[in-house]
RODOPA-83991 format. One record per residue (C-alpha): residue in one letter; y, z, x. Coordinates in nm, 4 decimals. Example, Ala and Ser with C-alpha at 12.3 -4.5 7.8 and 13.67 -1.06 7.14 Angstrom:
2
<lodo><bake>A</bake><north>-0.4500</north><up>0.7800</up><east>1.2300</east></lodo>
<lodo><bake>S</bake><north>-0.1060</north><up>0.7140</up><east>1.3670</east></lodo>
This chain:
224
<lodo><bake>M</bake><north>-1.3604</north><up>1.4116</up><east>0.0524</east></lodo>
<lodo><bake>H</bake><north>-1.5798</north><up>1.6772</up><east>0.2129</east></lodo>
<lodo><bake>Y</bake><north>-1.2785</north><up>1.8533</up><east>0.3632</east></lodo>
<lodo><bake>V</bake><north>-1.1040</north><up>1.8851</up><east>0.0245</east></lodo>
<lodo><bake>F</bake><north>-1.4064</north><up>1.9823</up><east>-0.1811</east></lodo>
<lodo><bake>G</bake><north>-1.5461</north><up>2.1989</up><east>0.0969</east></lodo>
<lodo><bake>F</bake><north>-1.2236</north><up>2.4003</up><east>0.0988</east></lodo>
<lodo><bake>A</bake><north>-1.2342</north><up>2.4312</up><east>-0.2819</east></lodo>
<lodo><bake>N</bake><north>-1.5923</north><up>2.5563</up><east>-0.2653</east></lodo>
<lodo><bake>A</bake><north>-1.5072</north><up>2.8149</up><east>-0.0010</east></lodo>
<lodo><bake>V</bake><north>-1.2290</north><up>2.9537</up><east>-0.2203</east></lodo>
<lodo><bake>A</bake><north>-1.4525</north><up>2.9383</up><east>-0.5299</east></lodo>
<lodo><bake>R</bake><north>-1.7184</north><up>3.1509</up><east>-0.3595</east></lodo>
<lodo><bake>E</bake><north>-1.4641</north><up>3.4168</up><east>-0.2746</east></lodo>
<lodo><bake>V</bake><north>-1.3343</north><up>3.4114</up><east>-0.6315</east></lodo>
<lodo><bake>Q</bake><north>-1.6881</north><up>3.4612</up><east>-0.7603</east></lodo>
<lodo><bake>N</bake><north>-1.7067</north><up>3.7830</up><east>-0.5590</east></lodo>
<lodo><bake>T</bake><north>-1.3683</north><up>3.9245</up><east>-0.6588</east></lodo>
<lodo><bake>R</bake><north>-1.2922</north><up>3.7645</up><east>-0.9985</east></lodo>
<lodo><bake>P</bake><north>-1.6205</north><up>3.6433</up><east>-1.1505</east></lodo>
<lodo><bake>D</bake><north>-1.4500</north><up>3.5662</up><east>-1.4809</east></lodo>
<lodo><bake>R</bake><north>-1.1972</north><up>3.3239</up><east>-1.3251</east></lodo>
<lodo><bake>W</bake><north>-1.2122</north><up>2.9509</up><east>-1.2619</east></lodo>
<lodo><bake>L</bake><north>-1.0738</north><up>2.7106</up><east>-1.0044</east></lodo>
<lodo><bake>A</bake><north>-0.9622</north><up>2.3604</up><east>-1.0989</east></lodo>
<lodo><bake>V</bake><north>-0.9826</north><up>2.0590</up><east>-0.8691</east></lodo>
<lodo><bake>L</bake><north>-0.8374</north><up>1.7116</up><east>-0.9097</east></lodo>
<lodo><bake>A</bake><north>-1.0801</north><up>1.4217</up><east>-0.8600</east></lodo>
<lodo><bake>Y</bake><north>-0.8336</north><up>1.1725</up><east>-0.7196</east></lodo>
<lodo><bake>A</bake><north>-0.8106</north><up>0.8692</up><east>-0.4886</east></lodo>
<lodo><bake>D</bake><north>-1.0379</north><up>0.9136</up><east>-0.1827</east></lodo>
<lodo><bake>Y</bake><north>-1.2004</north><up>1.2184</up><east>-0.3393</east></lodo>
<lodo><bake>A</bake><north>-1.2541</north><up>1.0847</up><east>-0.6904</east></lodo>
<lodo><bake>Y</bake><north>-1.6327</north><up>1.1059</up><east>-0.6768</east></lodo>
<lodo><bake>P</bake><north>-1.8384</north><up>1.4273</up><east>-0.6552</east></lodo>
<lodo><bake>P</bake><north>-1.9107</north><up>1.5396</up><east>-0.2980</east></lodo>
<lodo><bake>S</bake><north>-2.2459</north><up>1.4350</up><east>-0.1532</east></lodo>
<lodo><bake>K</bake><north>-2.2824</north><up>1.6992</up><east>0.1197</east></lodo>
<lodo><bake>E</bake><north>-2.2640</north><up>2.0039</up><east>-0.1049</east></lodo>
<lodo><bake>K</bake><north>-2.2570</north><up>2.0572</up><east>-0.4795</east></lodo>
<lodo><bake>M</bake><north>-1.9426</north><up>2.2040</up><east>-0.6271</east></lodo>
<lodo><bake>E</bake><north>-1.9629</north><up>2.5714</up><east>-0.7154</east></lodo>
<lodo><bake>P</bake><north>-2.0318</north><up>2.6473</up><east>-1.0835</east></lodo>
<lodo><bake>N</bake><north>-1.6902</north><up>2.8164</up><east>-1.1310</east></lodo>
<lodo><bake>V</bake><north>-1.5000</north><up>2.4962</up><east>-1.0468</east></lodo>
<lodo><bake>S</bake><north>-1.3713</north><up>2.2635</up><east>-1.3187</east></lodo>
<lodo><bake>V</bake><north>-1.2743</north><up>1.9051</up><east>-1.2443</east></lodo>
<lodo><bake>Q</bake><north>-0.9912</north><up>1.6829</up><east>-1.3690</east></lodo>
<lodo><bake>M</bake><north>-1.0529</north><up>1.3113</up><east>-1.3189</east></lodo>
<lodo><bake>C</bake><north>-0.7627</north><up>1.0666</up><east>-1.2791</east></lodo>
<lodo><bake>F</bake><north>-0.8121</north><up>0.7382</up><east>-1.4647</east></lodo>
<lodo><bake>H</bake><north>-0.6186</north><up>0.4110</up><east>-1.4871</east></lodo>
<lodo><bake>A</bake><north>-0.6617</north><up>0.4156</up><east>-1.8638</east></lodo>
<lodo><bake>R</bake><north>-0.3889</north><up>0.1601</up><east>-1.9324</east></lodo>
<lodo><bake>N</bake><north>-0.4748</north><up>-0.0898</up><east>-1.6587</east></lodo>
<lodo><bake>I</bake><north>-0.7231</north><up>-0.2613</up><east>-1.8871</east></lodo>
<lodo><bake>E</bake><north>-0.6309</north><up>-0.6015</up><east>-1.7432</east></lodo>
<lodo><bake>S</bake><north>-0.8154</north><up>-0.5005</up><east>-1.4234</east></lodo>
<lodo><bake>P</bake><north>-1.1955</north><up>-0.4996</up><east>-1.4745</east></lodo>
<lodo><bake>S</bake><north>-1.2511</north><up>-0.3541</up><east>-1.1256</east></lodo>
<lodo><bake>L</bake><north>-1.0324</north><up>-0.0503</up><east>-1.1968</east></lodo>
<lodo><bake>Q</bake><north>-1.1996</north><up>0.0090</up><east>-1.5317</east></lodo>
<lodo><bake>E</bake><north>-1.5471</north><up>-0.0216</up><east>-1.3843</east></lodo>
<lodo><bake>N</bake><north>-1.4638</north><up>0.2237</up><east>-1.1069</east></lodo>
<lodo><bake>D</bake><north>-1.3191</north><up>0.4764</up><east>-1.3530</east></lodo>
<lodo><bake>L</bake><north>-1.6400</north><up>0.4540</up><east>-1.5564</east></lodo>
<lodo><bake>R</bake><north>-1.8518</north><up>0.5097</up><east>-1.2459</east></lodo>
<lodo><bake>V</bake><north>-1.6462</north><up>0.8170</up><east>-1.1556</east></lodo>
<lodo><bake>L</bake><north>-1.6924</north><up>0.9601</up><east>-1.5065</east></lodo>
<lodo><bake>Q</bake><north>-2.0646</north><up>0.8931</up><east>-1.5015</east></lodo>
<lodo><bake>A</bake><north>-2.0974</north><up>1.0466</up><east>-1.1555</east></lodo>
<lodo><bake>W</bake><north>-1.9388</north><up>1.3758</up><east>-1.2626</east></lodo>
<lodo><bake>V</bake><north>-2.1480</north><up>1.3888</up><east>-1.5776</east></lodo>
<lodo><bake>A</bake><north>-2.4614</north><up>1.3332</up><east>-1.3693</east></lodo>
<lodo><bake>D</bake><north>-2.3438</north><up>1.5954</up><east>-1.1192</east></lodo>
<lodo><bake>S</bake><north>-2.3255</north><up>1.8648</up><east>-1.3873</east></lodo>
<lodo><bake>K</bake><north>-2.3163</north><up>1.8362</up><east>-1.7645</east></lodo>
<lodo><bake>E</bake><north>-2.2085</north><up>2.1999</up><east>-1.7916</east></lodo>
<lodo><bake>R</bake><north>-1.9073</north><up>2.1778</up><east>-1.5590</east></lodo>
<lodo><bake>P</bake><north>-1.5791</north><up>2.1743</up><east>-1.7575</east></lodo>
<lodo><bake>K</bake><north>-1.4302</north><up>1.8263</up><east>-1.7302</east></lodo>
<lodo><bake>Y</bake><north>-1.0717</north><up>1.7214</up><east>-1.7944</east></lodo>
<lodo><bake>L</bake><north>-0.8733</north><up>1.4005</up><east>-1.7585</east></lodo>
<lodo><bake>W</bake><north>-0.5393</north><up>1.2878</up><east>-1.6196</east></lodo>
<lodo><bake>L</bake><north>-0.4724</north><up>0.9497</up><east>-1.7804</east></lodo>
<lodo><bake>Y</bake><north>-0.2206</north><up>0.7051</up><east>-1.6375</east></lodo>
<lodo><bake>Y</bake><north>-0.0424</north><up>0.5808</up><east>-1.9465</east></lodo>
<lodo><bake>C</bake><north>0.2589</north><up>0.5425</up><east>-1.7179</east></lodo>
<lodo><bake>F</bake><north>0.1735</north><up>0.1867</up><east>-1.6134</east></lodo>
<lodo><bake>P</bake><north>0.3151</north><up>-0.0740</up><east>-1.6200</east></lodo>
<lodo><bake>S</bake><north>0.6469</north><up>0.0970</up><east>-1.6945</east></lodo>
<lodo><bake>L</bake><north>0.6449</north><up>0.3216</up><east>-1.3857</east></lodo>
<lodo><bake>V</bake><north>0.6229</north><up>0.0308</up><east>-1.1416</east></lodo>
<lodo><bake>A</bake><north>0.8845</north><up>-0.1621</up><east>-1.3383</east></lodo>
<lodo><bake>T</bake><north>1.1204</north><up>0.1366</up><east>-1.3313</east></lodo>
<lodo><bake>Q</bake><north>1.0724</north><up>0.1790</up><east>-0.9576</east></lodo>
<lodo><bake>Q</bake><north>1.1330</north><up>-0.1910</up><east>-0.8909</east></lodo>
<lodo><bake>Q</bake><north>1.4043</north><up>-0.2204</up><east>-1.1565</east></lodo>
<lodo><bake>F</bake><north>1.2702</north><up>-0.4956</up><east>-1.3772</east></lodo>
<lodo><bake>R</bake><north>1.1643</north><up>-0.5156</up><east>-1.7409</east></lodo>
<lodo><bake>C</bake><north>0.7865</north><up>-0.4984</up><east>-1.7685</east></lodo>
<lodo><bake>F</bake><north>0.5685</north><up>-0.6882</up><east>-2.0112</east></lodo>
<lodo><bake>P</bake><north>0.4591</north><up>-0.4242</up><east>-2.2671</east></lodo>
<lodo><bake>G</bake><north>0.1264</north><up>-0.2598</up><east>-2.1913</east></lodo>
<lodo><bake>F</bake><north>-0.0052</north><up>-0.2251</up><east>-2.5464</east></lodo>
<lodo><bake>F</bake><north>-0.3692</north><up>-0.1101</up><east>-2.5538</east></lodo>
<lodo><bake>A</bake><north>-0.4383</north><up>0.0702</up><east>-2.8836</east></lodo>
<lodo><bake>H</bake><north>-0.7841</north><up>-0.0736</up><east>-2.9443</east></lodo>
<lodo><bake>T</bake><north>-0.8914</north><up>0.0275</up><east>-2.5948</east></lodo>
<lodo><bake>V</bake><north>-0.7698</north><up>0.3838</up><east>-2.6574</east></lodo>
<lodo><bake>V</bake><north>-1.0021</north><up>0.4038</up><east>-2.9582</east></lodo>
<lodo><bake>K</bake><north>-1.3025</north><up>0.3038</up><east>-2.7469</east></lodo>
<lodo><bake>K</bake><north>-1.2110</north><up>0.5298</up><east>-2.4569</east></lodo>
<lodo><bake>M</bake><north>-1.1662</north><up>0.8380</up><east>-2.6736</east></lodo>
<lodo><bake>A</bake><north>-1.5181</north><up>0.7901</up><east>-2.8078</east></lodo>
<lodo><bake>L</bake><north>-1.6434</north><up>0.7553</up><east>-2.4502</east></lodo>
<lodo><bake>Y</bake><north>-1.4638</north><up>1.0720</up><east>-2.3383</east></lodo>
<lodo><bake>H</bake><north>-1.6106</north><up>1.2736</up><east>-2.6244</east></lodo>
<lodo><bake>Q</bake><north>-1.9568</north><up>1.1455</up><east>-2.5422</east></lodo>
<lodo><bake>A</bake><north>-1.9089</north><up>1.2520</up><east>-2.1792</east></lodo>
<lodo><bake>G</bake><north>-1.8171</north><up>1.6043</up><east>-2.2854</east></lodo>
<lodo><bake>V</bake><north>-1.4529</north><up>1.5956</up><east>-2.1764</east></lodo>
<lodo><bake>R</bake><north>-1.2788</north><up>1.9164</up><east>-2.2857</east></lodo>
<lodo><bake>G</bake><north>-0.9126</north><up>1.8323</up><east>-2.2401</east></lodo>
<lodo><bake>I</bake><north>-0.6665</north><up>1.5550</up><east>-2.1593</east></lodo>
<lodo><bake>Y</bake><north>-0.3271</north><up>1.5261</up><east>-1.9974</east></lodo>
<lodo><bake>Y</bake><north>-0.1635</north><up>1.1880</up><east>-1.9985</east></lodo>
<lodo><bake>E</bake><north>0.1330</north><up>1.0705</up><east>-1.7985</east></lodo>
<lodo><bake>P</bake><north>0.3555</north><up>0.8798</up><east>-2.0430</east></lodo>
<lodo><bake>S</bake><north>0.5661</north><up>0.5710</up><east>-1.9885</east></lodo>
<lodo><bake>Y</bake><north>0.8851</north><up>0.5858</up><east>-1.7886</east></lodo>
<lodo><bake>L</bake><north>1.2386</north><up>0.4909</up><east>-1.8839</east></lodo>
<lodo><bake>A</bake><north>1.5372</north><up>0.4394</up><east>-1.6546</east></lodo>
<lodo><bake>D</bake><north>1.6098</north><up>0.7017</up><east>-1.3871</east></lodo>
<lodo><bake>M</bake><north>1.2412</north><up>0.8051</up><east>-1.3835</east></lodo>
<lodo><bake>R</bake><north>1.2619</north><up>0.9785</up><east>-1.7208</east></lodo>
<lodo><bake>R</bake><north>0.9320</north><up>1.0125</up><east>-1.9036</east></lodo>
<lodo><bake>S</bake><north>0.9128</north><up>0.9262</up><east>-2.2706</east></lodo>
<lodo><bake>V</bake><north>0.6424</north><up>0.8883</up><east>-2.5342</east></lodo>
<lodo><bake>R</bake><north>0.8693</north><up>0.6514</up><east>-2.7268</east></lodo>
<lodo><bake>L</bake><north>0.6930</north><up>0.3594</up><east>-2.5597</east></lodo>
<lodo><bake>D</bake><north>0.3521</north><up>0.5093</up><east>-2.6372</east></lodo>
<lodo><bake>Q</bake><north>0.3814</north><up>0.6211</up><east>-2.9968</east></lodo>
<lodo><bake>L</bake><north>0.0745</north><up>0.4416</up><east>-3.1300</east></lodo>
<lodo><bake>E</bake><north>-0.1298</north><up>0.5153</up><east>-2.8179</east></lodo>
<lodo><bake>C</bake><north>-0.0239</north><up>0.8796</up><east>-2.8376</east></lodo>
<lodo><bake>Y</bake><north>-0.1368</north><up>0.8966</up><east>-3.2009</east></lodo>
<lodo><bake>L</bake><north>-0.4731</north><up>0.7426</up><east>-3.1131</east></lodo>
<lodo><bake>T</bake><north>-0.5218</north><up>0.9859</up><east>-2.8259</east></lodo>
<lodo><bake>W</bake><north>-0.4397</north><up>1.3194</up><east>-2.9866</east></lodo>
<lodo><bake>K</bake><north>-0.5755</north><up>1.2688</up><east>-3.3383</east></lodo>
<lodo><bake>P</bake><north>-0.9326</north><up>1.1838</up><east>-3.2239</east></lodo>
<lodo><bake>A</bake><north>-0.9057</north><up>1.4454</up><east>-2.9473</east></lodo>
<lodo><bake>D</bake><north>-0.8632</north><up>1.7038</up><east>-3.2217</east></lodo>
<lodo><bake>D</bake><north>-1.1189</north><up>1.5495</up><east>-3.4566</east></lodo>
<lodo><bake>P</bake><north>-1.3715</north><up>1.3045</up><east>-3.3024</east></lodo>
<lodo><bake>K</bake><north>-1.5034</north><up>1.2096</up><east>-3.6462</east></lodo>
<lodo><bake>L</bake><north>-1.1842</north><up>1.0182</up><east>-3.7267</east></lodo>
<lodo><bake>N</bake><north>-1.2086</north><up>0.6390</up><east>-3.7395</east></lodo>
<lodo><bake>G</bake><north>-0.9762</north><up>0.4956</up><east>-3.4750</east></lodo>
<lodo><bake>D</bake><north>-0.9326</north><up>0.1576</up><east>-3.6430</east></lodo>
<lodo><bake>R</bake><north>-0.8286</north><up>0.3304</up><east>-3.9649</east></lodo>
<lodo><bake>L</bake><north>-0.5788</north><up>0.5371</up><east>-3.7666</east></lodo>
<lodo><bake>I</bake><north>-0.4210</north><up>0.2136</up><east>-3.6423</east></lodo>
<lodo><bake>D</bake><north>-0.3833</north><up>0.0923</up><east>-4.0016</east></lodo>
<lodo><bake>E</bake><north>-0.2424</north><up>0.4302</up><east>-4.1014</east></lodo>
<lodo><bake>F</bake><north>0.0119</north><up>0.4303</up><east>-3.8202</east></lodo>
<lodo><bake>F</bake><north>0.1585</north><up>0.0901</up><east>-3.9011</east></lodo>
<lodo><bake>A</bake><north>0.1650</north><up>0.1571</up><east>-4.2759</east></lodo>
<lodo><bake>R</bake><north>0.3400</north><up>0.4930</up><east>-4.2447</east></lodo>
<lodo><bake>Y</bake><north>0.5704</north><up>0.4030</up><east>-3.9579</east></lodo>
<lodo><bake>Y</bake><north>0.6879</north><up>0.0574</up><east>-4.0640</east></lodo>
<lodo><bake>G</bake><north>0.6359</north><up>0.0555</up><east>-4.4401</east></lodo>
<lodo><bake>A</bake><north>0.6956</north><up>-0.2919</up><east>-4.5804</east></lodo>
<lodo><bake>A</bake><north>0.7112</north><up>-0.4336</up><east>-4.2267</east></lodo>
<lodo><bake>A</bake><north>0.3651</north><up>-0.3013</up><east>-4.1349</east></lodo>
<lodo><bake>K</bake><north>0.1879</north><up>-0.6388</up><east>-4.1450</east></lodo>
<lodo><bake>P</bake><north>0.4238</north><up>-0.8397</up><east>-3.9184</east></lodo>
<lodo><bake>M</bake><north>0.4670</north><up>-0.5458</up><east>-3.6798</east></lodo>
<lodo><bake>R</bake><north>0.0920</north><up>-0.5090</up><east>-3.6441</east></lodo>
<lodo><bake>E</bake><north>0.0545</north><up>-0.8821</up><east>-3.5845</east></lodo>
<lodo><bake>F</bake><north>0.3232</north><up>-0.8639</up><east>-3.3152</east></lodo>
<lodo><bake>Y</bake><north>0.1585</north><up>-0.5635</up><east>-3.1511</east></lodo>
<lodo><bake>C</bake><north>-0.1861</north><up>-0.7245</up><east>-3.1486</east></lodo>
<lodo><bake>K</bake><north>-0.0481</north><up>-1.0458</up><east>-2.9980</east></lodo>
<lodo><bake>V</bake><north>0.1155</north><up>-0.8532</up><east>-2.7134</east></lodo>
<lodo><bake>E</bake><north>-0.1967</north><up>-0.6416</up><east>-2.6655</east></lodo>
<lodo><bake>E</bake><north>-0.4191</north><up>-0.9482</up><east>-2.6436</east></lodo>
<lodo><bake>I</bake><north>-0.1948</north><up>-1.1109</up><east>-2.3815</east></lodo>
<lodo><bake>Y</bake><north>-0.1585</north><up>-0.7956</up><east>-2.1733</east></lodo>
<lodo><bake>A</bake><north>-0.5311</north><up>-0.7116</up><east>-2.1733</east></lodo>
<lodo><bake>N</bake><north>-0.6664</north><up>-1.0530</up><east>-2.0751</east></lodo>
<lodo><bake>P</bake><north>-0.7369</north><up>-1.0809</up><east>-1.6991</east></lodo>
<lodo><bake>N</bake><north>-0.7219</north><up>-1.4603</up><east>-1.7294</east></lodo>
<lodo><bake>N</bake><north>-0.3481</north><up>-1.4360</up><east>-1.8002</east></lodo>
<lodo><bake>Y</bake><north>-0.2819</north><up>-1.2987</up><east>-1.4496</east></lodo>
<lodo><bake>P</bake><north>-0.2619</north><up>-1.4845</up><east>-1.1168</east></lodo>
<lodo><bake>K</bake><north>-0.5903</north><up>-1.5292</up><east>-0.9275</east></lodo>
<lodo><bake>D</bake><north>-0.4756</north><up>-1.3205</up><east>-0.6307</east></lodo>
<lodo><bake>W</bake><north>-0.3400</north><up>-1.0412</up><east>-0.8522</east></lodo>
<lodo><bake>K</bake><north>-0.4506</north><up>-0.6878</up><east>-0.7601</east></lodo>
<lodo><bake>S</bake><north>-0.3547</north><up>-0.3995</up><east>-0.9863</east></lodo>
<lodo><bake>H</bake><north>0.0097</north><up>-0.3608</up><east>-1.0945</east></lodo>
<lodo><bake>Q</bake><north>0.2683</north><up>-0.5765</up><east>-1.2662</east></lodo>
<lodo><bake>T</bake><north>0.5495</north><up>-0.7367</up><east>-1.0752</east></lodo>
<lodo><bake>E</bake><north>0.8461</north><up>-0.9143</up><east>-1.2255</east></lodo>
<lodo><bake>K</bake><north>0.6804</north><up>-1.2458</up><east>-1.1404</east></lodo>
<lodo><bake>V</bake><north>0.3588</north><up>-1.1447</up><east>-1.3172</east></lodo>
<lodo><bake>A</bake><north>0.5431</north><up>-1.0050</up><east>-1.6190</east></lodo>
<lodo><bake>W</bake><north>0.7689</north><up>-1.3020</up><east>-1.6800</east></lodo>
<lodo><bake>G</bake><north>0.6116</north><up>-1.5852</up><east>-1.4836</east></lodo>
<lodo><bake>Y</bake><north>0.2660</north><up>-1.5377</up><east>-1.6346</east></lodo>
<lodo><bake>L</bake><north>0.2372</north><up>-1.2974</up><east>-1.9289</east></lodo>
<lodo><bake>A</bake><north>0.5616</north><up>-1.3886</up><east>-2.1005</east></lodo>
<lodo><bake>R</bake><north>0.4723</north><up>-1.7574</up><east>-2.0875</east></lodo>
<lodo><bake>K</bake><north>0.1733</north><up>-1.6828</up><east>-2.3076</east></lodo>
<lodo><bake>S</bake><north>0.4043</north><up>-1.5313</up><east>-2.5683</east></lodo>
<lodo><bake>G</bake><north>0.6904</north><up>-1.7786</up><east>-2.5383</east></lodo>
<lodo><bake>W</bake><north>0.9340</north><up>-1.5030</up><east>-2.4366</east></lodo>
<lodo><bake>R</bake><north>1.1949</north><up>-1.5373</up><east>-2.1669</east></lodo>
<lodo><bake>N</bake><north>1.3082</north><up>-1.2724</up><east>-1.9234</east></lodo>
<lodo><bake>L</bake><north>1.5762</north><up>-1.0774</up><east>-2.1092</east></lodo>
<lodo><bake>A</bake><north>1.7052</north><up>-0.9408</up><east>-1.7780</east></lodo>
<lodo><bake>S</bake><north>1.8006</north><up>-1.2875</up><east>-1.6505</east></lodo>
């Protein structure tokens, strides 16, 4: 941690001398997710935190992400803060391991998180979307989540729950009610830690997707 942030600070100090109107950006990631304890980051350094936004079935991951956010806010309220959100799970792991994942629907969590990010003073967001075959990225698996991310990002006064109603009504028309019921059922199954094996860590496997989650829905593995 200190090696990475120490290097960033050394560069930032030189930039202050030669280009005082410029900024450096650092990624708060993995072993260096938290602010450094040995030296405070220079004031011309912005930070982009990396969060497991879609892994809501893992309380430990969500709690750690919250602690990271709170730590950077406590470190400096004025420092520009940005986010890299992993909307790519569980589809990325499923694509890599070549199985069909159980859908990671999490619309109601997106609503809560966007309010949290605004409160923390986050200025911008990049999210890594779901993956299709051959490692292609696509927002087609994230259409509702995408809507609930960018609309409140632009206008924090919008009501997220009303946006969910609006999405289903405009997207599905007469089928809005059954499609919303289907979505909410999948979301409830996916988000509940009790639906996962006791020794489960952080990412879906084919066994977890179809040996545990799918049993709650009555689905069978369409790949078999």
